[in-house]
Residue, then its C-alpha position, 0 to 999 in steps of 0.5 A: m545710285q542703286r541705294w537711292r532707288l532702294f530708298r525711294r522704293a522703301i519710301a513709296e511702299d510706306v504710303g498710308t500706314a501713318s494713320l494706322e500706326f497713329v491709331t494703334a499707338g494712340m489706343i495703346l497709350l490712351l486706354p491705360m491712361v483712361y483706366l488710371v483716371l477712372t481708378m484715381a477718380a474712384l479712389q478720390a471719391g472714396s477718400l472724400a467719402v470716408e473723411g467726410a463721414a468721420r468728420h461729420a459723425a464726430r461733430v454730431y456725436v459731441q453735440a448730442p444730448d445723450t450717448r444713445d442719440a449720439e450713436a444714432e446721429a453718428e450712424r446717420a451721418i456716416r450712412f448719408a456721407l457714404a451714400d452721397y458718394g455711391l458707397d454702400p454704408s453697410e460695408a463700412s466699419v466704424g469705431i468710436s473711442c473716448s478719452p479720458r474715460p472710455a465709458d463716459c464719452l459725453r462729459r465736459r471736455a471729453i475727446v471723442t474719436i471716430t474711425v471709419e473704414v471702407s473698401v473701394g472697388l477698382p472700376l472695370v475689373p472683370s469677375a474672372l480676376t476676382i476669384g479670391g475676392p473683389l479687388t479693393v483698396p481699403l480706405r480709413s479716416t479718423a476724426t477727433e472732436q472735443v465735447s464742449r466745456f459747456w455741455g450739459a450746462p443749464 
């Protein structure tokens, strides 16, 4: 009988704390989930930007009439693709390689490979945590295109 009274008293004293416990546990679980979603969205946007920039740059490069125009068009395509996703194009690293002759990219059936690298910053990171530099994730994409076998034909 004594135990029953103690049990009833313990239940009576616990009235009204469920909502507080729900809000506290909800915030503890919800905040990391929201940050994870924001981080994954930023990384996905950066990934799509880098991939699109490399792909479009390679396409316009192989269609240009000469090497100077090809480099200018590829640079413009990279700037546009990165800016479209909110990334700074000046921070991108671009590499262009050609085979079988590295010095002659625009010849028939030559293979042009363009690599674009950019670092995407993590969202909502306070400046106190970025003492050694910003917290970023490096992203890299490579695209390869072949110059048309009809390139330069009259």
